[in-house]
Structure formats: C-alpha cells, structure tokens
py3Dmol code that shows the C-alpha trace and the ligand (Angstrom):
import py3Dmol

protein = """\
ATOM      1  CA  UNK A   1      99.617 131.886 111.129  1.00  0.00           C
ATOM      2  CA  UNK A   2      99.739 128.047 111.287  1.00  0.00           C
ATOM      3  CA  UNK A   3      96.548 126.472 112.260  1.00  0.00           C
ATOM      4  CA  UNK A   4      96.877 124.218 115.299  1.00  0.00           C
ATOM      5  CA  UNK A   5      95.791 120.617 114.802  1.00  0.00           C
ATOM      6  CA  UNK A   6      95.717 118.533 118.009  1.00  0.00           C
ATOM      7  CA  UNK A   7      97.373 115.296 117.013  1.00  0.00           C
ATOM      8  CA  UNK A   8      96.095 113.273 119.893  1.00  0.00           C
ATOM      9  CA  UNK A   9      92.538 114.479 119.390  1.00  0.00           C
ATOM     10  CA  UNK A  10      92.647 113.229 115.750  1.00  0.00           C
ATOM     11  CA  UNK A  11      92.924 109.703 117.175  1.00  0.00           C
ATOM     12  CA  UNK A  12      89.868 109.757 119.383  1.00  0.00           C
ATOM     13  CA  UNK A  13      87.474 112.385 118.105  1.00  0.00           C
ATOM     14  CA  UNK A  14      85.902 111.481 114.804  1.00  0.00           C
ATOM     15  CA  UNK A  15      84.118 114.755 114.265  1.00  0.00           C
ATOM     16  CA  UNK A  16      87.373 116.625 114.897  1.00  0.00           C
ATOM     17  CA  UNK A  17      89.291 114.363 112.596  1.00  0.00           C
ATOM     18  CA  UNK A  18      86.615 114.778 109.859  1.00  0.00           C
ATOM     19  CA  UNK A  19      86.825 118.562 110.201  1.00  0.00           C
ATOM     20  CA  UNK A  20      90.613 118.455 109.686  1.00  0.00           C
ATOM     21  CA  UNK A  21      90.323 116.232 106.548  1.00  0.00           C
ATOM     22  CA  UNK A  22      87.481 118.257 105.107  1.00  0.00           C
ATOM     23  CA  UNK A  23      89.348 121.510 105.671  1.00  0.00           C
ATOM     24  CA  UNK A  24      92.622 120.071 104.162  1.00  0.00           C
ATOM     25  CA  UNK A  25      90.688 118.775 101.131  1.00  0.00           C
ATOM     26  CA  UNK A  26      88.337 121.643 100.964  1.00  0.00           C
ATOM     27  CA  UNK A  27      85.379 119.314 101.165  1.00  0.00           C
ATOM     28  CA  UNK A  28      82.488 121.655 101.739  1.00  0.00           C
ATOM     29  CA  UNK A  29      78.650 121.868 101.516  1.00  0.00           C
ATOM     30  CA  UNK A  30      79.117 122.621  97.827  1.00  0.00           C
ATOM     31  CA  UNK A  31      80.617 119.233  97.314  1.00  0.00           C
ATOM     32  CA  UNK A  32      77.801 117.591  99.166  1.00  0.00           C
ATOM     33  CA  UNK A  33      75.436 119.490  96.906  1.00  0.00           C
ATOM     34  CA  UNK A  34      77.259 118.321  93.917  1.00  0.00           C
ATOM     35  CA  UNK A  35      77.099 114.686  95.081  1.00  0.00           C
ATOM     36  CA  UNK A  36      73.313 115.065  95.730  1.00  0.00           C
ATOM     37  CA  UNK A  37      72.788 116.357  92.263  1.00  0.00           C
ATOM     38  CA  UNK A  38      74.689 113.393  90.854  1.00  0.00           C
ATOM     39  CA  UNK A  39      72.515 110.841  92.713  1.00  0.00           C
ATOM     40  CA  UNK A  40      70.181 110.160  89.789  1.00  0.00           C
ATOM     41  CA  UNK A  41      72.972 109.659  87.403  1.00  0.00           C
ATOM     42  CA  UNK A  42      74.867 107.280  89.804  1.00  0.00           C
ATOM     43  CA  UNK A  43      71.610 105.486  90.734  1.00  0.00           C
ATOM     44  CA  UNK A  44      70.927 104.584  87.152  1.00  0.00           C
ATOM     45  CA  UNK A  45      74.310 102.688  87.192  1.00  0.00           C
ATOM     46  CA  UNK A  46      74.311 101.174  90.679  1.00  0.00           C
ATOM     47  CA  UNK A  47      73.603  97.721  89.519  1.00  0.00           C
ATOM     48  CA  UNK A  48      76.337  97.820  86.933  1.00  0.00           C
ATOM     49  CA  UNK A  49      78.889  99.200  89.570  1.00  0.00           C
ATOM     50  CA  UNK A  50      78.037  96.524  92.126  1.00  0.00           C
ATOM     51  CA  UNK A  51      78.265  93.788  89.412  1.00  0.00           C
ATOM     52  CA  UNK A  52      81.727  95.088  88.366  1.00  0.00           C
ATOM     53  CA  UNK A  53      82.950  95.350  92.014  1.00  0.00           C
ATOM     54  CA  UNK A  54      81.879  91.760  92.838  1.00  0.00           C
ATOM     55  CA  UNK A  55      83.333  90.392  89.610  1.00  0.00           C
ATOM     56  CA  UNK A  56      86.587  92.063  90.478  1.00  0.00           C
ATOM     57  CA  UNK A  57      86.493  90.884  94.101  1.00  0.00           C
ATOM     58  CA  UNK A  58      85.744  87.271  93.183  1.00  0.00           C
ATOM     59  CA  UNK A  59      88.287  87.108  90.370  1.00  0.00           C
ATOM     60  CA  UNK A  60      91.288  86.740  92.757  1.00  0.00           C
ATOM     61  CA  UNK A  61      91.505  83.786  95.111  1.00  0.00           C
ATOM     62  CA  UNK A  62      93.324  85.886  97.752  1.00  0.00           C
ATOM     63  CA  UNK A  63      90.287  88.017  97.990  1.00  0.00           C
ATOM     64  CA  UNK A  64      87.606  85.408  97.355  1.00  0.00           C
ATOM     65  CA  UNK A  65      88.700  83.530 100.424  1.00  0.00           C
ATOM     66  CA  UNK A  66      87.235  86.178 102.665  1.00  0.00           C
ATOM     67  CA  UNK A  67      83.785  85.661 101.125  1.00  0.00           C
ATOM     68  CA  UNK A  68      84.158  81.878 101.283  1.00  0.00           C
ATOM     69  CA  UNK A  69      84.934  82.093 104.941  1.00  0.00           C
ATOM     70  CA  UNK A  70      81.978  84.371 105.267  1.00  0.00           C
ATOM     71  CA  UNK A  71      79.859  81.562 103.732  1.00  0.00           C
ATOM     72  CA  UNK A  72      80.133  79.722 106.946  1.00  0.00           C
ATOM     73  CA  UNK A  73      78.428  82.658 108.885  1.00  0.00           C
ATOM     74  CA  UNK A  74      75.681  82.499 106.384  1.00  0.00           C
ATOM     75  CA  UNK A  75      74.771  78.874 106.725  1.00  0.00           C
ATOM     76  CA  UNK A  76      71.248  79.485 107.604  1.00  0.00           C
ATOM     77  CA  UNK A  77      70.785  81.756 104.597  1.00  0.00           C
ATOM     78  CA  UNK A  78      72.348  79.425 102.096  1.00  0.00           C
ATOM     79  CA  UNK A  79      71.072  76.069 103.289  1.00  0.00           C
ATOM     80  CA  UNK A  80      69.106  75.678  99.984  1.00  0.00           C
ATOM     81  CA  UNK A  81      72.032  76.271  97.903  1.00  0.00           C
ATOM     82  CA  UNK A  82      74.889  74.063  96.805  1.00  0.00           C
ATOM     83  CA  UNK A  83      78.026  75.674  98.136  1.00  0.00           C
ATOM     84  CA  UNK A  84      81.421  74.377  97.291  1.00  0.00           C
ATOM     85  CA  UNK A  85      84.747  75.445  98.618  1.00  0.00           C
ATOM     86  CA  UNK A  86      85.287  77.695  95.592  1.00  0.00           C
ATOM     87  CA  UNK A  87      81.897  79.168  94.867  1.00  0.00           C
ATOM     88  CA  UNK A  88      80.068  81.816  96.896  1.00  0.00           C
ATOM     89  CA  UNK A  89      76.376  81.464  96.969  1.00  0.00           C
ATOM     90  CA  UNK A  90      74.347  83.820  94.839  1.00  0.00           C
ATOM     91  CA  UNK A  91      72.032  84.645  97.775  1.00  0.00           C
ATOM     92  CA  UNK A  92      74.960  85.909  99.773  1.00  0.00           C
ATOM     93  CA  UNK A  93      76.374  87.726  96.732  1.00  0.00           C
ATOM     94  CA  UNK A  94      73.078  89.473  96.145  1.00  0.00           C
ATOM     95  CA  UNK A  95      72.839  90.331  99.739  1.00  0.00           C
ATOM     96  CA  UNK A  96      76.401  91.847  99.614  1.00  0.00           C
ATOM     97  CA  UNK A  97      75.664  93.715  96.432  1.00  0.00           C
ATOM     98  CA  UNK A  98      72.548  95.190  98.179  1.00  0.00           C
ATOM     99  CA  UNK A  99      74.697  96.370 101.103  1.00  0.00           C
ATOM    100  CA  UNK A 100      77.209  97.903  98.697  1.00  0.00           C
ATOM    101  CA  UNK A 101      74.420  99.631  96.791  1.00  0.00           C
ATOM    102  CA  UNK A 102      73.011 101.074  99.994  1.00  0.00           C
ATOM    103  CA  UNK A 103      76.370 102.344 101.054  1.00  0.00           C
ATOM    104  CA  UNK A 104      76.883 104.074  97.652  1.00  0.00           C
ATOM    105  CA  UNK A 105      73.437 105.541  97.607  1.00  0.00           C
ATOM    106  CA  UNK A 106      73.949 106.926 101.038  1.00  0.00           C
ATOM    107  CA  UNK A 107      77.058 108.740  99.956  1.00  0.00           C
ATOM    108  CA  UNK A 108      75.178 110.395  97.203  1.00  0.00           C
ATOM    109  CA  UNK A 109      71.970 111.293  99.024  1.00  0.00           C
ATOM    110  CA  UNK A 110      73.372 112.283 102.307  1.00  0.00           C
ATOM    111  CA  UNK A 111      72.608 116.015 102.760  1.00  0.00           C
ATOM    112  CA  UNK A 112      74.436 116.571 105.970  1.00  0.00           C
ATOM    113  CA  UNK A 113      77.554 114.790 106.988  1.00  0.00           C
ATOM    114  CA  UNK A 114      76.659 114.759 110.643  1.00  0.00           C
ATOM    115  CA  UNK A 115      78.113 112.654 113.409  1.00  0.00           C
ATOM    116  CA  UNK A 116      75.724 109.658 112.778  1.00  0.00           C
ATOM    117  CA  UNK A 117      76.885 109.606 109.150  1.00  0.00           C
ATOM    118  CA  UNK A 118      80.561 109.912 110.052  1.00  0.00           C
ATOM    119  CA  UNK A 119      80.045 107.050 112.629  1.00  0.00           C
ATOM    120  CA  UNK A 120      78.448 104.937 109.721  1.00  0.00           C
ATOM    121  CA  UNK A 121      81.418 105.633 107.436  1.00  0.00           C
ATOM    122  CA  UNK A 122      83.772 104.712 110.344  1.00  0.00           C
ATOM    123  CA  UNK A 123      82.002 101.479 110.950  1.00  0.00           C
ATOM    124  CA  UNK A 124      82.229 100.427 107.377  1.00  0.00           C
ATOM    125  CA  UNK A 125      86.040 100.850 107.711  1.00  0.00           C
ATOM    126  CA  UNK A 126      86.135  99.060 111.100  1.00  0.00           C
ATOM    127  CA  UNK A 127      84.312  95.975 109.925  1.00  0.00           C
ATOM    128  CA  UNK A 128      87.108  95.243 107.498  1.00  0.00           C
ATOM    129  CA  UNK A 129      89.767  95.174 110.203  1.00  0.00           C
ATOM    130  CA  UNK A 130      90.970  93.104 113.116  1.00  0.00           C
ATOM    131  CA  UNK A 131      89.186  95.422 115.604  1.00  0.00           C
ATOM    132  CA  UNK A 132      85.880  93.995 114.276  1.00  0.00           C
ATOM    133  CA  UNK A 133      87.013  90.651 115.783  1.00  0.00           C
ATOM    134  CA  UNK A 134      85.585  88.746 112.782  1.00  0.00           C
ATOM    135  CA  UNK A 135      88.125  86.680 110.956  1.00  0.00           C
ATOM    136  CA  UNK A 136      86.226  86.654 107.685  1.00  0.00           C
ATOM    137  CA  UNK A 137      86.174  90.395 107.429  1.00  0.00           C
ATOM    138  CA  UNK A 138      89.701  90.871 108.673  1.00  0.00           C
ATOM    139  CA  UNK A 139      90.734  92.054 105.189  1.00  0.00           C
ATOM    140  CA  UNK A 140      94.393  92.885 104.285  1.00  0.00           C
ATOM    141  CA  UNK A 141      94.534  96.542 103.399  1.00  0.00           C
ATOM    142  CA  UNK A 142      96.293  95.929 100.004  1.00  0.00           C
ATOM    143  CA  UNK A 143      92.886  94.885  98.583  1.00  0.00           C
ATOM    144  CA  UNK A 144      90.974  97.680 100.055  1.00  0.00           C
ATOM    145  CA  UNK A 145      93.283 100.218  98.571  1.00  0.00           C
ATOM    146  CA  UNK A 146      92.945  98.616  95.101  1.00  0.00           C
ATOM    147  CA  UNK A 147      89.208  98.493  95.382  1.00  0.00           C
ATOM    148  CA  UNK A 148      88.951 102.094  96.306  1.00  0.00           C
ATOM    149  CA  UNK A 149      90.923 102.887  93.083  1.00  0.00           C
ATOM    150  CA  UNK A 150      88.668 100.613  91.026  1.00  0.00           C
ATOM    151  CA  UNK A 151      85.427 102.013  92.473  1.00  0.00           C
ATOM    152  CA  UNK A 152      86.658 105.546  91.926  1.00  0.00           C
ATOM    153  CA  UNK A 153      87.426 104.759  88.232  1.00  0.00           C
ATOM    154  CA  UNK A 154      84.007 103.286  87.717  1.00  0.00           C
ATOM    155  CA  UNK A 155      82.319 106.444  89.162  1.00  0.00           C
ATOM    156  CA  UNK A 156      84.594 108.762  87.261  1.00  0.00           C
ATOM    157  CA  UNK A 157      83.870 106.868  83.953  1.00  0.00           C
ATOM    158  CA  UNK A 158      80.094 107.112  84.606  1.00  0.00           C
ATOM    159  CA  UNK A 159      80.243 110.852  85.170  1.00  0.00           C
ATOM    160  CA  UNK A 160      82.652 111.521  82.357  1.00  0.00           C
ATOM    161  CA  UNK A 161      80.462 109.688  79.881  1.00  0.00           C
ATOM    162  CA  UNK A 162      77.132 111.237  81.042  1.00  0.00           C
ATOM    163  CA  UNK A 163      75.830 113.269  78.063  1.00  0.00           C
ATOM    164  CA  UNK A 164      73.437 115.408  80.132  1.00  0.00           C
ATOM    165  CA  UNK A 165      76.206 116.841  82.363  1.00  0.00           C
ATOM    166  CA  UNK A 166      78.169 119.868  81.327  1.00  0.00           C
ATOM    167  CA  UNK A 167      81.968 120.059  81.805  1.00  0.00           C
ATOM    168  CA  UNK A 168      81.901 122.059  85.004  1.00  0.00           C
ATOM    169  CA  UNK A 169      79.432 119.637  86.613  1.00  0.00           C
ATOM    170  CA  UNK A 170      81.625 116.781  85.527  1.00  0.00           C
ATOM    171  CA  UNK A 171      84.767 118.398  86.942  1.00  0.00           C
ATOM    172  CA  UNK A 172      83.101 119.240  90.244  1.00  0.00           C
ATOM    173  CA  UNK A 173      81.573 115.776  90.399  1.00  0.00           C
ATOM    174  CA  UNK A 174      84.959 113.982  89.870  1.00  0.00           C
ATOM    175  CA  UNK A 175      86.675 116.239  92.486  1.00  0.00           C
ATOM    176  CA  UNK A 176      83.917 115.671  95.008  1.00  0.00           C
ATOM    177  CA  UNK A 177      84.143 111.906  94.521  1.00  0.00           C
ATOM    178  CA  UNK A 178      87.830 112.023  94.961  1.00  0.00           C
ATOM    179  CA  UNK A 179      87.539 113.915  98.225  1.00  0.00           C
ATOM    180  CA  UNK A 180      84.864 111.456  99.488  1.00  0.00           C
ATOM    181  CA  UNK A 181      87.028 108.442  98.948  1.00  0.00           C
ATOM    182  CA  UNK A 182      90.078 110.114 100.413  1.00  0.00           C
ATOM    183  CA  UNK A 183      87.991 110.666 103.527  1.00  0.00           C
ATOM    184  CA  UNK A 184      86.444 107.154 103.459  1.00  0.00           C
ATOM    185  CA  UNK A 185      90.013 105.754 102.923  1.00  0.00           C
ATOM    186  CA  UNK A 186      91.167 107.577 106.027  1.00  0.00           C
ATOM    187  CA  UNK A 187      88.299 106.007 107.944  1.00  0.00           C
ATOM    188  CA  UNK A 188      89.493 102.649 106.910  1.00  0.00           C
ATOM    189  CA  UNK A 189      93.194 103.226 107.613  1.00  0.00           C
ATOM    190  CA  UNK A 190      92.553 104.717 111.023  1.00  0.00           C
ATOM    191  CA  UNK A 191      90.997 101.424 112.081  1.00  0.00           C
ATOM    192  CA  UNK A 192      94.038  99.611 110.583  1.00  0.00           C
ATOM    193  CA  UNK A 193      96.114 101.696 112.886  1.00  0.00           C
ATOM    194  CA  UNK A 194      98.037 103.106 109.919  1.00  0.00           C
ATOM    195  CA  UNK A 195      97.518 106.776 110.059  1.00  0.00           C
ATOM    196  CA  UNK A 196      99.043 108.100 113.298  1.00  0.00           C
ATOM    197  CA  UNK A 197     102.043 106.533 115.011  1.00  0.00           C
ATOM    198  CA  UNK A 198     101.813 105.732 118.663  1.00  0.00           C
ATOM    199  CA  UNK A 199     104.918 107.772 119.743  1.00  0.00           C
ATOM    200  CA  UNK A 200     103.985 111.351 120.087  1.00  0.00           C
ATOM    201  CA  UNK A 201     107.441 112.834 120.199  1.00  0.00           C
ATOM    202  CA  UNK A 202     109.126 112.768 116.801  1.00  0.00           C
ATOM    203  CA  UNK A 203     107.903 113.025 113.292  1.00  0.00           C
ATOM    204  CA  UNK A 204     111.220 111.929 111.857  1.00  0.00           C
ATOM    205  CA  UNK A 205     111.371 108.242 110.755  1.00  0.00           C
ATOM    206  CA  UNK A 206     113.155 105.976 113.074  1.00  0.00           C
ATOM    207  CA  UNK A 207     116.272 104.090 111.857  1.00  0.00           C
ATOM    208  CA  UNK A 208     114.214 101.021 111.154  1.00  0.00           C
ATOM    209  CA  UNK A 209     111.491 102.852 109.353  1.00  0.00           C
ATOM    210  CA  UNK A 210     114.118 104.460 107.085  1.00  0.00           C
ATOM    211  CA  UNK A 211     115.004 101.005 105.639  1.00  0.00           C
ATOM    212  CA  UNK A 212     113.484 100.214 102.242  1.00  0.00           C
ATOM    213  CA  UNK A 213     111.568  96.990 102.299  1.00  0.00           C
ATOM    214  CA  UNK A 214     112.587  96.142  98.788  1.00  0.00           C
ATOM    215  CA  UNK A 215     116.380  96.679  99.349  1.00  0.00           C
ATOM    216  CA  UNK A 216     118.396  93.633 100.065  1.00  0.00           C
ATOM    217  CA  UNK A 217     120.611  93.893 103.161  1.00  0.00           C
TER     218      UNK A 217
END
"""
ligand_1 = """\
43
LIG
C 86.527 100.315 98.610
C 86.610 99.590 99.674
C 85.465 98.825 100.333
C 84.261 99.341 100.647
C 83.782 100.763 100.457
C 83.454 98.233 101.186
C 82.174 98.374 101.657
C 81.524 97.388 102.366
C 80.255 97.506 102.861
C 79.320 98.705 102.811
C 79.936 96.334 103.560
C 78.583 96.010 104.203
C 78.730 96.412 105.701
C 77.531 96.229 106.515
O 76.619 97.065 106.350
O 77.426 95.206 107.227
C 81.053 95.454 103.355
C 81.211 94.173 103.837
C 82.232 93.308 103.567
N 83.339 93.630 102.849
Fe 83.827 95.388 102.031
N 84.294 97.158 101.223
C 85.513 97.483 100.693
C 86.532 96.642 100.437
C 86.463 95.267 100.691
C 87.420 94.363 100.254
C 88.742 94.711 99.413
C 87.109 93.137 100.725
C 87.786 91.870 100.536
C 88.958 91.543 100.358
C 85.937 93.322 101.491
C 85.265 92.261 102.142
C 83.993 92.468 102.782
C 83.374 91.400 103.453
C 83.940 89.872 103.629
C 82.241 91.880 103.947
C 81.124 91.180 104.769
C 80.114 90.801 103.828
C 79.111 89.865 104.502
O 78.547 90.164 105.473
O 78.988 88.688 103.931
N 85.604 94.646 101.374
N 82.045 96.114 102.623
"""
view = py3Dmol.view(width=600, height=400)
view.addModel(protein, "pdb")
view.setStyle({"model": 0}, {"cartoon": {"style": "trace"}})
view.addModel(ligand_1, "xyz")
view.setStyle({"model": 1}, {"stick": {}})
view.zoomTo()
view.show()
C-alpha cells in the first residue's frame, strides 16, 4: 500500500520533512556511522577543501560581489586592512573558512541527526535566502547548486583516493555523502520556496509552467 505523506506538513514540520527525505533516500543510522568513521579522513583535508571552495567562490565576479557586500558588515573586523572594491579581506576570508570547516566537521561527527541538528542545517540554508533579510547573503540559487556539486566532487575525490579505505567503505562513504547533500540541498531550496508549490490542488503543470524558458515565442 502507498505510504501517505502529508504535503502540507512537509512545509511546516522540519522533522517530518527530514523523515520523508531520509526514508526516500534510505539515509539511515548506518550512513551516519559511515560518515562518523570517515571524519578523520575528511578532517585531514578540511583546510584543502575550504581553500578550494573559497578559490572557486572568489573566481567569479557574480559570486564575489556577495562577499564584497559582506565586507561592509565586517568593518570593525577589517579596519586594519586595506580593502578595495575588488578584494575581500583575508581576516574575513579566514573567518568564513573557519565557519565552513565547522559546518563540514559537524556533518561528519554528528552522531544523531536530532531536531537541533536539523534546525542548524535548515538555518544554514535560510541565511543564503531572502528570508534571512540580509542583502549580502541573499544568494541566487544558481551558485548554491554549483557549489554543492563542487563540494561533493572534492569529498568524493578525497575518499576515492584514500589508500587506507577498502572499496566497500569508499562506496558507502560516497553514497552517504550524496544523501547528505541531497538533504542539505532540500533544506536550502525549501527556504528559497522552490520545493512545494502554494496551490494544493493539482500536481499537473499549469499552462504557463509548461512553457520552455529557452523556446522563442
Ligand atoms: C554548498 C552550498 C553552501 C554551503 C554548504 C554554505 C555554507 C555556509 C556556512 C556554513 C556559512 C556560515 C553560516 C554561519 O554560521 O553564520 C555560510 C555563510 C555565507 N555564505 Fe554560504 N554556503 C553555500 C553556498 C554559498 C554560495 C554559493 C555563496 C555565494 C554566492 C555563499 C555565500 C555566503 C555568504 C556571503 C555567507 C556569509 C559569510 C559572512 O558572514 O561573511 N554561500 N555559508
């Protein structure tokens, strides 16, 4: 028999939403154990990962502008540094790298994905959206999606190239990471209002939605 999922509840009950995602993806305690066991491997590369991520983020003006905007919020922090309109201060960058490291570490050491942790993951999504009410972190989703792909590739390469892990562990690790970022991505898109349409009646696309954006009239 079909399992009932309450569509409305998905929009306002984070725990329920997570349970649905976890069930669908088969994200279980075993995945969490795999992530925990990979923590030492990933931790050894955290610096490398955060460097690569910020090199990537700062290599496009369309992305870098968010961090330049963010410079203004950091005035007190960076008062000793020479900031120009195109450089992001190294103090801020180090601070951001630290935040990203903490986030990644949490994912690998978390032993129980309880409501506090789910709230944390949800907040990380929310701060990048309009609902956070901060212009500098009101990030267009296109970049977020790309960064998820890039981050996942970095992690997969690290696991794949780790000589002390056997093939089973590598496979399980890569699968667990994929599940985690599907869930985290959902916790971003839900704040972007992209996951569940407002109208509750029809699941069929409306006339307008059927239009292809790339097709000329
Ligand atoms: C894979 C997707 C992403 C993840 C997992 C992620 C993660 C994070 C984390 C953990 C923080 C720190 C939050 C806190 O504790 O305050 C943060 C802040 C931030 N993120 Fe992201 N992020 C992602 C994508 C992006 C993208 C694509 C951009 C830019 C286009 C961006 C711009 C920012 C900005 C401007 C901040 C605030 C930094 C500050 O306070 O100076 N993020 N992000």
